[in-house]
C-alpha positions as CSV (number, residue, x, y, z in Angstrom):
1,M,-161.5,-68.2,-226.7
2,R,-160.6,-71.5,-228.3
3,P,-157.8,-70.1,-230.5
4,T,-156.4,-68.3,-227.3
5,K,-156.4,-71.6,-225.3
6,R,-154.7,-73.4,-228.2
7,L,-152.0,-70.7,-228.3
8,I,-151.5,-70.9,-224.5
9,A,-151.3,-74.7,-224.6
10,L,-148.9,-74.5,-227.5
11,G,-146.7,-72.0,-225.6
12,V,-146.6,-74.1,-222.5
13,A,-145.8,-77.2,-224.5
14,S,-143.0,-75.3,-226.3
15,V,-141.5,-74.2,-222.9
16,L,-141.6,-77.8,-221.6
17,L,-140.0,-79.2,-224.8
18,A,-137.3,-76.5,-224.7
19,A,-136.6,-77.4,-221.0
20,C,-136.4,-81.1,-221.9
21,G,-134.2,-80.3,-224.9
22,H,-131.5,-78.8,-222.6
23,K,-131.0,-82.1,-220.9
24,D,-128.1,-84.1,-222.3
25,K,-129.4,-87.6,-222.8
26,D,-125.9,-89.0,-222.4
27,A,-125.0,-87.1,-219.3
28,P,-123.8,-89.4,-216.4
29,L,-127.0,-88.7,-214.5
30,A,-129.1,-90.0,-217.3
31,F,-127.7,-93.5,-216.5
32,V,-128.3,-93.3,-212.7
33,P,-131.6,-95.0,-211.7
34,A,-133.9,-92.8,-209.6
35,D,-134.0,-95.4,-206.8
36,T,-130.2,-95.6,-206.4
37,P,-129.2,-95.9,-202.7
38,Y,-126.2,-93.6,-203.2
39,V,-124.9,-91.1,-205.7
40,L,-122.2,-88.5,-206.1
41,S,-122.3,-86.4,-209.2
42,N,-122.0,-83.0,-210.7
43,L,-125.2,-81.5,-212.0
44,D,-123.6,-79.3,-214.6
45,K,-120.3,-78.7,-216.2
46,L,-117.7,-77.1,-213.8
47,D,-117.0,-73.5,-214.4
48,D,-113.3,-72.4,-214.8
49,D,-113.0,-71.1,-211.2
50,A,-114.4,-74.3,-209.7
51,Y,-112.3,-76.5,-211.9
52,E,-109.1,-74.6,-211.1
53,A,-109.9,-74.8,-207.4
54,M,-110.4,-78.5,-207.6
55,L,-107.1,-79.0,-209.4
56,S,-105.3,-76.8,-206.9
57,Q,-106.7,-78.7,-204.0
58,A,-106.0,-82.1,-205.7
59,N,-102.4,-81.0,-206.3
60,T,-101.8,-80.4,-202.6
61,E,-103.4,-83.6,-201.6
62,L,-101.9,-85.9,-204.3
63,P,-98.7,-86.7,-202.4
64,T,-100.7,-87.9,-199.4
65,Q,-103.1,-89.9,-201.5
66,V,-100.3,-91.5,-203.4
67,A,-98.5,-92.4,-200.2
68,Q,-101.7,-93.9,-198.8
69,M,-102.3,-96.0,-202.0
70,K,-98.7,-97.3,-201.7
71,S,-99.3,-98.1,-198.1
72,V,-102.5,-100.1,-198.9
73,A,-100.7,-101.9,-201.7
74,Q,-97.9,-102.9,-199.4
75,D,-100.5,-104.3,-196.9
76,L,-102.1,-106.3,-199.7
77,E,-98.8,-107.7,-200.8
78,T,-98.0,-108.7,-197.2
79,K,-101.3,-110.5,-197.0
80,G,-100.6,-112.4,-200.2
81,N,-102.7,-110.5,-202.6
82,A,-100.0,-109.8,-205.1
83,E,-102.4,-109.0,-208.0
84,G,-104.3,-106.4,-206.1
85,A,-101.1,-104.9,-204.9
86,R,-99.7,-104.6,-208.4
87,L,-102.9,-103.0,-209.6
88,L,-103.0,-100.4,-206.8
89,K,-99.3,-99.6,-207.3
90,A,-99.9,-99.1,-211.0
91,F,-102.8,-96.7,-210.2
92,A,-100.7,-94.8,-207.7
93,A,-98.0,-94.5,-210.4
94,E,-100.5,-92.6,-212.6
95,F,-100.4,-89.8,-210.1
96,D,-96.9,-90.1,-208.6
97,G,-94.8,-87.0,-209.3
98,K,-97.5,-85.5,-211.6
99,T,-99.9,-82.6,-211.3
100,A,-103.6,-83.5,-211.2
101,E,-104.2,-82.0,-214.6
102,A,-101.3,-83.9,-216.2
103,A,-102.5,-87.2,-214.6
104,L,-106.1,-86.7,-215.8
105,K,-104.9,-85.9,-219.3
106,N,-102.7,-88.9,-219.3
107,M,-105.7,-91.1,-218.3
108,G,-108.0,-89.4,-220.9
109,L,-110.5,-88.1,-218.3
110,D,-112.6,-85.0,-218.6
111,V,-113.9,-84.5,-215.1
112,K,-114.8,-80.9,-215.9
113,T,-117.6,-82.1,-218.2
114,G,-119.3,-84.6,-216.0
115,S,-119.0,-87.7,-213.8
116,A,-121.1,-89.8,-211.4
117,I,-120.6,-92.5,-208.9
118,Y,-123.7,-94.4,-208.0
119,G,-125.2,-97.7,-206.9
120,L,-127.1,-100.3,-208.9
121,G,-128.3,-101.8,-205.7
122,L,-125.1,-102.1,-203.7
123,S,-122.9,-102.5,-206.8
124,P,-120.9,-99.3,-207.4
125,V,-120.6,-97.8,-210.8
126,A,-118.3,-94.9,-211.8
127,R,-119.1,-93.1,-215.0
128,V,-116.8,-90.2,-216.2
129,A,-116.6,-88.2,-219.4
130,L,-113.6,-88.8,-221.6
131,A,-111.5,-86.1,-223.2
132,D,-109.5,-88.7,-225.1
133,P,-110.9,-92.3,-225.4
134,A,-107.6,-93.5,-226.8
135,A,-105.7,-92.2,-223.8
136,W,-108.3,-94.0,-221.6
137,E,-107.7,-97.2,-223.4
138,A,-103.9,-96.8,-223.0
139,F,-104.4,-96.2,-219.3
140,V,-106.4,-99.5,-219.0
141,G,-103.7,-101.2,-220.9
142,R,-101.1,-100.0,-218.4
143,L,-103.3,-101.5,-215.6
144,E,-103.4,-104.8,-217.5
145,T,-99.6,-104.8,-217.7
146,A,-99.3,-104.2,-214.0
147,Y,-101.9,-106.9,-213.3
148,G,-99.6,-109.3,-215.3
149,K,-102.1,-110.6,-217.9
150,K,-104.8,-109.3,-220.2
151,L,-108.2,-108.9,-218.7
152,D,-111.0,-111.1,-219.9
153,T,-113.1,-109.6,-222.7
154,A,-116.9,-110.0,-223.1
155,D,-119.9,-108.4,-224.8
156,A,-123.2,-107.3,-223.4
157,G,-125.8,-106.1,-225.9
158,G,-123.2,-105.2,-228.4
159,Q,-121.1,-103.3,-225.9
160,A,-117.6,-104.7,-225.4
161,Y,-116.0,-104.6,-221.9
162,R,-113.1,-106.0,-219.9
163,H,-113.4,-107.8,-216.6
164,V,-111.5,-109.7,-214.0
165,T,-112.6,-111.4,-210.8
166,L,-110.8,-110.0,-207.8
167,S,-109.1,-112.8,-205.9
168,D,-111.7,-115.0,-204.1
169,S,-114.0,-112.1,-203.2
170,G,-116.9,-113.0,-205.4
171,V,-116.6,-109.6,-207.0
172,Q,-115.5,-108.7,-210.5
173,L,-114.0,-105.5,-211.8
174,V,-115.7,-104.3,-215.0
175,I,-114.1,-101.6,-217.3
176,A,-115.4,-100.3,-220.5
177,T,-115.3,-97.4,-223.0
178,V,-118.9,-96.4,-223.7
179,G,-119.0,-93.7,-226.4
180,K,-117.2,-90.7,-224.8
181,Q,-117.4,-92.1,-221.3
182,G,-115.3,-94.4,-219.2
183,V,-117.2,-96.9,-217.0
184,V,-115.8,-98.8,-214.1
185,S,-117.9,-101.0,-211.9
186,L,-117.8,-103.7,-209.2
187,L,-120.3,-106.4,-209.9
188,P,-121.0,-109.9,-208.7
189,A,-118.6,-112.4,-210.2
190,D,-121.6,-114.2,-211.6
191,A,-123.6,-111.0,-212.5
192,A,-126.6,-111.7,-214.8
193,Q,-126.6,-110.0,-218.2
194,P,-129.4,-107.5,-217.2
195,L,-127.2,-106.1,-214.4
196,V,-124.1,-105.9,-216.7
197,R,-126.1,-104.2,-219.4
198,Q,-127.4,-101.6,-217.0
199,A,-124.0,-101.0,-215.5
200,L,-122.5,-100.4,-219.0
201,G,-125.5,-98.2,-220.0
202,V,-126.7,-100.5,-222.7
203,D,-130.1,-100.6,-221.0
204,R,-131.2,-97.3,-219.5
205,P,-133.1,-97.1,-216.2
206,E,-136.8,-96.8,-216.5
207,K,-136.5,-93.5,-214.7
208,S,-133.2,-91.8,-214.1
209,L,-132.1,-89.2,-211.6
210,Q,-131.9,-86.8,-214.5
211,D,-135.6,-87.4,-215.1
212,D,-136.5,-87.5,-211.4
213,G,-134.7,-84.2,-210.7
214,R,-134.3,-85.2,-207.0
215,L,-130.6,-84.4,-206.8
216,A,-131.2,-81.0,-208.5
217,D,-134.0,-80.2,-206.1
218,L,-131.8,-81.3,-203.1
219,A,-129.0,-79.0,-204.3
220,K,-131.4,-76.1,-204.5
221,D,-132.9,-76.8,-201.1
222,K,-129.6,-77.1,-199.3
223,G,-127.7,-74.4,-201.2
224,Y,-125.2,-76.9,-202.8
225,K,-123.4,-75.8,-205.9
226,D,-123.7,-77.9,-209.0
227,Y,-120.0,-78.9,-208.8
228,A,-120.5,-82.1,-206.7
229,V,-123.7,-83.2,-205.0
230,G,-123.9,-86.4,-203.0
231,Q,-126.7,-88.3,-201.3
232,V,-126.9,-91.6,-199.3
233,D,-130.4,-92.9,-199.1
234,L,-130.4,-95.1,-196.0
235,V,-134.1,-96.0,-196.4
236,R,-133.0,-97.8,-199.5
237,L,-129.5,-98.8,-198.5
238,L,-129.9,-100.5,-195.1
239,P,-132.7,-102.9,-196.1
240,L,-130.7,-103.9,-199.1
241,V,-127.9,-105.0,-196.8
242,A,-130.1,-106.5,-194.2
243,A,-132.2,-108.6,-196.6
244,G,-129.0,-110.3,-197.9
245,K,-130.6,-110.6,-201.4
246,D,-128.7,-107.9,-203.2
247,P,-126.6,-109.7,-206.0
248,L,-123.3,-108.1,-204.9
249,F,-123.8,-108.9,-201.2
250,A,-125.1,-112.4,-201.9
251,S,-122.1,-113.2,-204.2
252,F,-119.6,-111.9,-201.6
253,M,-121.2,-113.9,-198.8
254,K,-121.3,-117.1,-201.0
255,H,-117.6,-116.8,-201.7
256,Q,-116.7,-116.1,-198.1
257,S,-118.7,-119.2,-197.2
258,A,-116.7,-121.3,-199.7
259,K,-113.4,-120.0,-198.2
260,T,-114.3,-120.6,-194.6
261,G,-116.5,-123.7,-195.0
262,E,-119.2,-122.1,-192.9
263,P,-122.7,-121.9,-194.4
264,V,-124.1,-118.6,-195.5
265,P,-126.1,-117.3,-192.6
266,E,-129.9,-117.2,-193.1
267,L,-131.1,-113.7,-192.4
268,P,-134.6,-113.7,-190.8
269,A,-137.3,-111.4,-192.2
270,S,-137.0,-109.3,-189.1
271,C,-133.6,-108.0,-190.4
272,Q,-135.2,-106.1,-193.3
273,T,-138.0,-104.8,-191.1
274,E,-135.6,-103.6,-188.4
275,A,-133.2,-102.1,-190.9
276,S,-136.1,-100.0,-192.1
277,R,-136.8,-99.1,-188.5
278,I,-133.3,-97.8,-188.1
279,A,-133.3,-96.0,-191.4
280,A,-136.5,-94.2,-190.4
281,R,-134.5,-92.5,-187.6
282,V,-131.8,-91.3,-190.0
283,P,-133.4,-91.5,-193.5
284,S,-130.5,-90.0,-195.5
285,L,-127.4,-87.8,-195.6
286,S,-126.3,-85.5,-198.3
287,F,-123.4,-83.2,-199.0
288,G,-122.1,-80.6,-201.4
289,Y,-120.0,-77.5,-201.9
290,T,-121.6,-74.2,-201.1
291,R,-118.6,-72.2,-202.3
292,L,-115.5,-73.2,-204.3
293,D,-112.8,-71.1,-205.8
294,L,-109.0,-70.9,-205.5
295,H,-109.1,-69.2,-202.1
296,H,-112.2,-70.7,-200.6
297,Q,-113.6,-74.2,-200.1
298,E,-116.9,-74.4,-198.2
299,Q,-119.0,-77.5,-197.8
300,R,-122.2,-78.6,-196.1
301,V,-123.4,-82.0,-194.8
302,D,-127.0,-82.6,-194.0
303,V,-128.2,-85.5,-191.9
304,A,-131.9,-86.0,-192.2
305,L,-133.4,-87.0,-188.8
306,A,-136.8,-88.3,-187.5
307,D,-139.3,-85.7,-186.5
308,D,-139.0,-86.4,-182.7
309,I,-135.2,-85.9,-182.9
310,T,-135.4,-82.5,-184.6
311,K,-138.2,-81.3,-182.3
312,A,-136.0,-82.2,-179.3
313,F,-133.1,-80.0,-180.4
314,S,-134.0,-77.6,-183.2
315,G,-135.6,-75.1,-180.9
316,L,-133.2,-75.4,-178.1
317,K,-131.1,-72.4,-177.2
318,V,-128.1,-73.7,-175.2
319,E,-126.9,-71.1,-172.7
320,L,-123.2,-71.5,-173.5
321,P,-121.5,-68.1,-173.7
322,G,-119.6,-67.7,-176.9
323,L,-121.6,-70.2,-178.9
324,G,-123.5,-67.4,-180.5
325,K,-120.7,-65.6,-182.4
326,D,-117.8,-66.1,-184.7
327,T,-114.4,-65.5,-183.3
328,S,-110.9,-64.7,-184.5
329,A,-108.8,-66.4,-181.9
330,P,-106.1,-68.7,-183.2
331,F,-108.2,-71.7,-181.9
332,D,-111.7,-71.4,-180.6
333,I,-114.2,-74.3,-180.2
334,S,-117.6,-74.2,-178.5
335,L,-119.5,-77.4,-177.9
336,A,-123.1,-77.5,-176.6
337,L,-123.6,-80.3,-174.0
338,P,-127.1,-79.7,-172.7
339,V,-127.0,-82.7,-170.4
340,E,-130.6,-82.3,-169.1
341,Q,-132.1,-82.5,-172.7
342,I,-129.6,-85.1,-173.9
343,R,-130.5,-87.3,-170.9
344,T,-134.2,-86.9,-171.5
345,F,-133.9,-87.8,-175.2
346,F,-131.6,-90.8,-174.9
347,T,-133.5,-92.2,-171.9
348,A,-136.6,-92.2,-174.2
349,Q,-134.6,-94.0,-176.9
350,S,-133.4,-96.6,-174.4
351,E,-136.9,-97.2,-173.2
352,A,-138.2,-97.5,-176.8
353,V,-135.7,-100.2,-177.6
354,A,-136.4,-102.0,-174.3
355,A,-140.1,-102.0,-175.1
356,K,-139.4,-103.4,-178.6
357,P,-136.0,-105.1,-178.7
358,F,-134.2,-105.9,-182.0
359,E,-134.4,-109.6,-183.1
360,C,-132.1,-109.5,-186.2
361,P,-128.7,-111.1,-185.3
362,A,-127.0,-108.1,-186.9
363,F,-128.7,-105.7,-184.6
364,V,-129.3,-107.7,-181.4
365,N,-126.2,-106.2,-179.8
366,M,-127.9,-102.8,-179.9
367,N,-130.3,-104.0,-177.2
368,D,-127.5,-104.2,-174.7
369,G,-126.0,-100.9,-176.0
370,F,-129.2,-99.0,-175.5
371,A,-129.7,-100.6,-172.0
372,K,-126.2,-99.4,-171.0
373,L,-127.0,-96.0,-172.5
374,G,-130.1,-95.7,-170.4
375,S,-128.1,-96.5,-167.3
376,T,-125.5,-94.0,-168.2
377,M,-128.1,-91.3,-168.7
378,Q,-129.5,-91.9,-165.2
379,Q,-126.0,-91.4,-163.8
380,A,-125.6,-88.2,-165.8
381,A,-128.4,-86.7,-163.8
382,I,-126.1,-86.5,-160.7
383,P,-125.0,-83.0,-160.0
384,P,-122.8,-81.2,-161.0
385,F,-122.6,-83.2,-164.3
386,G,-126.4,-83.1,-164.8
387,D,-126.2,-79.3,-164.7
388,I,-123.6,-78.9,-167.5
389,R,-124.7,-77.0,-170.6
390,G,-121.5,-76.9,-172.7
391,V,-117.8,-76.1,-172.9
392,R,-115.7,-73.5,-174.8
393,I,-111.9,-73.7,-175.3
394,V,-109.8,-70.9,-176.6
395,L,-106.0,-71.0,-177.3
396,D,-104.3,-67.7,-177.9
397,S,-100.8,-69.1,-178.4
398,F,-99.2,-72.5,-178.7
399,K,-95.6,-73.6,-179.0
400,P,-94.5,-77.2,-179.2
401,A,-92.5,-78.6,-176.2
402,A,-88.9,-77.7,-176.4
403,A,-86.2,-80.4,-176.2
404,G,-86.2,-82.0,-172.8
405,Q,-89.8,-80.7,-172.0
406,Q,-92.9,-82.8,-171.9
407,M,-95.5,-80.1,-172.1
408,P,-96.0,-77.5,-174.8
409,T,-96.2,-73.8,-174.0
410,F,-99.6,-72.2,-174.4
411,T,-102.0,-69.5,-173.2
412,G,-105.7,-69.7,-173.3
413,R,-109.0,-70.1,-171.6
414,V,-111.6,-72.8,-170.8
415,L,-115.2,-72.1,-170.0
416,L,-117.7,-74.5,-168.5
417,A,-121.3,-73.5,-168.7
418,T,-123.6,-74.9,-166.1
419,R,-126.9,-74.3,-164.3
420,N,-125.1,-74.4,-161.0
421,P,-121.7,-72.7,-161.1
422,A,-121.4,-72.6,-157.3
423,G,-121.9,-76.4,-157.1
424,L,-119.3,-77.0,-159.7
425,L,-116.9,-74.7,-157.9
426,A,-117.5,-76.6,-154.6
427,M,-116.7,-79.9,-156.3
428,G,-113.5,-78.4,-157.7
429,Q,-112.5,-77.1,-154.2
430,A,-113.1,-80.5,-152.7
431,M,-110.9,-82.2,-155.4
432,L,-108.1,-79.7,-155.4
433,G,-108.0,-78.9,-151.7
434,G,-107.1,-75.5,-150.3
435,D,-109.4,-72.6,-149.5
436,F,-110.0,-71.1,-152.9
437,K,-112.6,-68.3,-152.9
438,L,-114.4,-67.2,-156.0
439,A,-117.2,-64.6,-156.1
440,G,-120.0,-64.8,-158.6
441,D,-119.5,-61.3,-159.9
442,G,-117.4,-62.2,-163.0
443,K,-114.2,-60.7,-161.6
444,P,-111.0,-62.8,-162.0
445,A,-109.3,-64.3,-159.0
446,P,-105.8,-65.9,-159.0
447,L,-105.7,-69.7,-158.9
448,P,-104.1,-71.3,-155.8
449,Q,-100.3,-71.3,-156.0
450,N,-100.1,-75.1,-156.1
451,I,-102.3,-75.1,-159.3
452,S,-100.3,-72.4,-161.0
453,T,-97.1,-74.2,-160.1
454,M,-98.5,-77.4,-161.6
455,L,-99.5,-75.5,-164.8
456,G,-96.1,-73.8,-165.0
457,M,-97.8,-70.4,-165.6
458,P,-100.1,-68.0,-163.8
459,G,-103.8,-68.7,-163.8
460,W,-107.1,-67.1,-162.9
461,A,-110.8,-68.1,-162.6
462,A,-114.0,-66.1,-162.8
463,M,-117.6,-67.0,-162.3
464,N,-121.0,-65.6,-163.0
465,G,-124.5,-67.1,-162.9
466,Q,-124.1,-69.3,-165.9
467,A,-120.5,-70.4,-166.2
468,I,-117.0,-70.7,-164.7
469,A,-114.0,-69.6,-166.8
470,V,-110.3,-70.3,-166.2
471,G,-107.5,-68.4,-167.9
472,M,-103.9,-69.7,-168.2
473,G,-101.0,-67.6,-169.1
474,E,-100.0,-63.9,-169.0
475,G,-102.8,-61.5,-169.8
476,E,-105.6,-64.1,-169.9
477,D,-107.2,-62.7,-166.7
478,A,-108.3,-59.6,-168.7
479,K,-110.1,-61.8,-171.2
480,L,-112.3,-63.7,-168.8
481,D,-115.1,-61.1,-168.5
482,E,-115.6,-61.2,-172.3
483,M,-115.5,-65.0,-172.1
484,L,-118.3,-65.1,-169.5
485,M,-120.5,-62.5,-171.3
486,G,-120.3,-63.9,-174.8
487,P,-123.6,-64.4,-176.6
488,I,-125.3,-67.8,-176.2
489,G,-126.2,-70.0,-179.1
490,D,-129.2,-69.4,-181.3
491,A,-131.9,-72.0,-181.6
492,G,-130.5,-75.4,-182.5
493,R,-126.8,-74.4,-182.4
494,L,-124.5,-77.2,-181.3
495,N,-121.0,-76.2,-182.2
496,R,-118.7,-73.5,-183.5
497,L,-115.0,-73.9,-184.5
498,H,-112.3,-71.5,-185.7
499,L,-108.6,-72.4,-186.3
500,N,-106.1,-70.0,-188.0
501,G,-103.4,-71.1,-190.3
502,D,-100.5,-70.5,-187.9
503,M,-102.1,-72.7,-185.2
504,Y,-102.9,-75.4,-187.7
505,R,-99.4,-75.4,-189.0
506,A,-98.0,-75.6,-185.5
507,W,-100.0,-78.8,-184.8
508,V,-99.1,-80.4,-188.1
509,D,-95.5,-79.6,-187.5
510,V,-95.6,-81.4,-184.1
511,M,-97.2,-84.5,-185.7
512,A,-94.7,-84.4,-188.6
513,D,-91.7,-84.1,-186.3
514,K,-93.0,-87.1,-184.2
515,A,-93.5,-89.1,-187.5
516,T,-90.0,-88.2,-188.6
517,A,-88.4,-89.2,-185.2
518,Y,-90.4,-92.5,-185.2
519,A,-89.3,-93.2,-188.8
520,K,-85.7,-92.7,-187.9
521,A,-86.0,-94.9,-184.8
522,M,-87.5,-97.7,-186.9
523,D,-84.8,-97.3,-189.6
524,D,-82.1,-97.6,-186.9
525,A,-83.8,-100.6,-185.4
526,S,-84.0,-102.4,-188.7
527,G,-80.2,-102.5,-188.8
528,A,-79.8,-103.8,-185.3
529,D,-79.0,-107.3,-184.3
530,G,-82.0,-109.4,-183.2
531,A,-84.6,-107.2,-184.9
532,P,-88.0,-108.9,-185.0
533,D,-89.3,-110.6,-188.1
534,D,-91.7,-107.8,-188.9
535,Q,-89.2,-105.0,-188.3
536,A,-89.0,-104.3,-192.1
537,A,-92.7,-103.9,-192.3
538,Q,-92.8,-101.6,-189.3
539,T,-90.0,-99.5,-190.8
540,A,-91.8,-99.2,-194.1
541,A,-95.0,-98.2,-192.4
542,A,-93.2,-95.5,-190.4
543,Q,-91.6,-94.2,-193.6
544,R,-95.0,-94.0,-195.3
545,S,-96.4,-92.1,-192.3
546,K,-93.5,-89.7,-192.5
547,V,-94.3,-89.1,-196.2
548,Q,-97.9,-88.5,-195.4
549,F,-97.2,-85.9,-192.7
550,D,-94.6,-84.2,-195.0
551,A,-97.4,-83.8,-197.6
552,M,-99.7,-82.5,-194.9
553,K,-97.2,-79.8,-194.1
554,A,-97.2,-78.7,-197.7
555,Q,-101.0,-78.5,-197.6
556,A,-100.9,-76.6,-194.3
557,A,-98.7,-73.9,-195.8
558,R,-101.7,-72.7,-197.9
559,I,-104.2,-72.4,-195.2
560,V,-105.3,-69.0,-193.8
561,Q,-108.1,-70.3,-191.6
562,V,-110.5,-73.2,-191.0
563,G,-114.0,-72.8,-189.6
564,G,-117.1,-74.8,-189.0
565,E,-120.4,-75.0,-187.2
566,A,-123.2,-77.5,-186.5
567,H,-126.9,-77.0,-185.8
568,V,-130.2,-78.8,-185.9
569,D,-133.0,-77.4,-187.9
570,E,-136.5,-78.7,-188.6
571,K,-135.2,-81.2,-191.1
572,G,-132.1,-82.6,-189.3
573,L,-128.5,-82.0,-188.5
574,V,-126.5,-79.5,-190.6
575,I,-122.7,-79.5,-190.4
576,S,-120.8,-76.7,-192.3
577,G,-117.1,-76.4,-192.9
578,A,-115.0,-73.7,-194.5
579,V,-111.3,-73.4,-195.5
580,E,-109.7,-70.2,-196.7
581,Y,-106.5,-70.6,-198.7
582,K,-103.7,-68.1,-199.5
């Protein structure tokens, strides 16, 4: 038996060693401490499909992102931060007019292999694989040129790095080339050597996220792909802020005090305790892709919630017709609003805060907020509002308002689910006047003439024992029965959304046209006599907005449909979104 046991033990050890041997000791996750309060990282090298999908999406978004960076740079310059403005303009220039792939190559980055953004306490660190360290160094050199002077150089444990203190913020920007990785971090201006060494990776964490495996386990549990997985640990993050002792936070507050002449506020011990109390209600949130290719981008966000919150809503089946099925209408949104259960839950929360008020200065305003919430919940009990269960809105067509018109042209339906449809109808009759009769048999009846005239189109209403539905526009009366008889939501379901590409583009076009008209008006005003002193700034802002909406139109051209849903399960709130591209 002993030889057999030895062979088994040897075999198990070999398997474990082989598993450990597959881990890249220099992967970005190997540098992330297991107790980091936040992290975003890929768990494995991106496959070709995912990489191409990311590049394609980035290419459609780059014009908007570049415009936003230029806008922020302009604001910094207006506020007197010329150095920050020059740096941001230089960074925007790296992407301006380029494809994402060309920009990444020019910067020497290899995002396909691996990257991670994480916190050493509150201090953010970005670590990304380099395809070309020389190109990375050249990129940093271009930033230095834009900044107007060479960054300071220093050494930590034999690792060279460059750094610069950002204005009077108490924060320094640290940039380094560490082997085949680029490292960028924001650290306290007076950061101690141990913190600098760990940010650079000279000193490894005692236990890393790679060792811990928490992120990999999270991805498996939630169905996230390895492409990009993120987590914010509020149990760790909120007390770090509330205690006021994190080096980055303390340095920032010290420099703010020096600027204002006001002493750094002393944070009582109750702040950390109460931050933990708040975090216990919402311990963490996480997110990741569940599908990613050239034609599909599907993501999921998970918000962990306290046990009493999930128990209140995870088993709840909201009787909202249509919440229980996917639809193909151009626009269709269902939103559960179970007022009775919402009122019961938030009344309990208000009473809990009243029984044990917050004492920390940062949280004390929440006492008044919860008191008002409790009062509002009592008012919500008044019929017919207290009987509401949810709402569903469907648009079958939409055309922007023509020249000289204020209202767009549309056809669609609205459904309001309630425990007391007759009571809701009675209130509507009292508000609108007239003698509108509506049976509870689900059959459509024409709306009063004054209402149809006001809408500018024919309208109908129908009612059954769980909802009232209103249709507006030709042919909508024939769709009200299906609206009323739609399946209700399954347990925990809160929301469904569907939007097709044509409807999305119509809305984007409306916003883009308004942005263009406003930009032209601002441009005309800038040349007028007596223009205000800030007219040039207003005109520049309007032009940037126009550029952003023009970029959105280019993105919208690729969209086939957008979908989403939200539900509460035994662990918390789950929000899923999906975009299909041409």
